[in-house]
N, C-alpha and C positions, 0 to 999 in steps of 0.2 A: 600420478593422480588417478583416482578411480572415476570413471565416467558413468553416471547413472542417470537415466532419462534425459540425456542431453546436457547434463550439468557436471562440471568437474568438482569433485569434493576435495576439500583441503586434506593433505596427507597426514598432518600432525595431529588432527582432531580425533577424538574417539568416535566410533561409528554412530552411536546414538545421538551425539551432538551434530555430527557432520550431515546426517540425513535431514535434519531440520532446515538446512540451507535450501532444500527443495521446496518450491512454492506449493503450498497445500498440504504439507506434512509437518505436524507438530510433535511434541514429545509423546503424547498418548498414542498417536499413530505409529511412531517409531517402535514402541514396545510390541505392537501387533505385528509389524513387518519383521522385526528381528526374531520373534517367536516363530512365525511361519517359515522363515528361511533358516532357522536354527543357527544363528550367528551370535556370538557373545557380544554384548553391548560394550564391554570394556576394551575390546580390540581397537587398535588404531587403524585408520583407513589404509595406511601403507602396508599393514600386515595382512590385509585381505587377499585371499587367493582369487583367481579368475572364476572358479566354481562358486565361491561365496558371493561374489559380485553379481554373477548371473542369477543366483537364487534370490538375492535382494531385488534385482531388477524385475524378475517375474512376479514376486510378491507385490511390488508396487503397482505394476501394470494390471494385475488381476483384481486388485482391491480398491485402488484410489484413482481419482482424476487429478492430475497434477500439471503444473507449469502452464503451457499454452492452452491446453484444452480447458482447464479450470478458469483461466482468465477470460477465455472466449465465452464460456457459459455465464460467468458473472456479468460481463458486458451485455450479453443478450438479455439477461434478466432485467438489467437496469433499463435497456432500450425498450423492452416490453412495458415496464412500469410507466415510462415517459409517454409511450404511444397511447395507452389506455387512459391516461390522464388521472391516475390515482394520486392520492395525497403524497405518497412516497415518491412517485415520479415527478411531481411538481417540485418537491423539495430538492430532488437531484438537479432539475433544470435550473432552479434558482441558486444552487450552490450553498444550500443551508443544511444543517444537521437533519438527518432522516429519521432518527430513532427516538424522537421525543425530548432531546436535550434542550435546555433553556438557551435562549439567544440574547437575552437582554444584557447580561453581564459577561457571558463567556462566548465560546465558539469562535475565537479569533483564528484558529488554525483553518477552519472551514471557510469562514467569511472573508479572511484576508485582513490587510491593514485597515486601520480605522479611517473612515471617511467623515469629515466634519460636515454636518448638514445644518444650514441655517445661521451659523455663527462663523465669524472670521477670526483667525488667530491674530494676536497683537502684531506680529511681524508683517503679515500679509496686509492688514489694515493700514499699518504705517506706510508701507510701500505704495498702496493705492492712493493714500492721502497726499503723500509728497509728489507723486506723479501727476495727480490732478491739479495741484496748486501751482506747480512749477510749469509755466507756459513759456514757450520760446518768444523772444522779443521780435517784434515785426519792424522792419526797416523800410 
């Protein structure tokens, strides 16, 4: 396995696909990286030489912020938005969509499982009613 920026790339994949496993690098960035390092995109990762791996590593380090550095920068940006109390920061705090999506009918992924407000389900109501009416006999 080739190890680039602290990540093992799968041997059987083509280089252009395998590089997208790195956080912060997509298909368009891969083209730029392979052009700079002069490596064929159709090569498999297991066919890469040490020299080619080194050139790819240098191209990535010189041009892109990836993996831990990128994740740290993103979390700092979100923290800053929260601290200054911007609209986007408040949406992050509340766990709601940040970029203007509707929440009345969608956004289940971001908001989580539905919470019933104001109305009880039939099963819950039935349990409450049977529990309230059935009182232990006093002796």
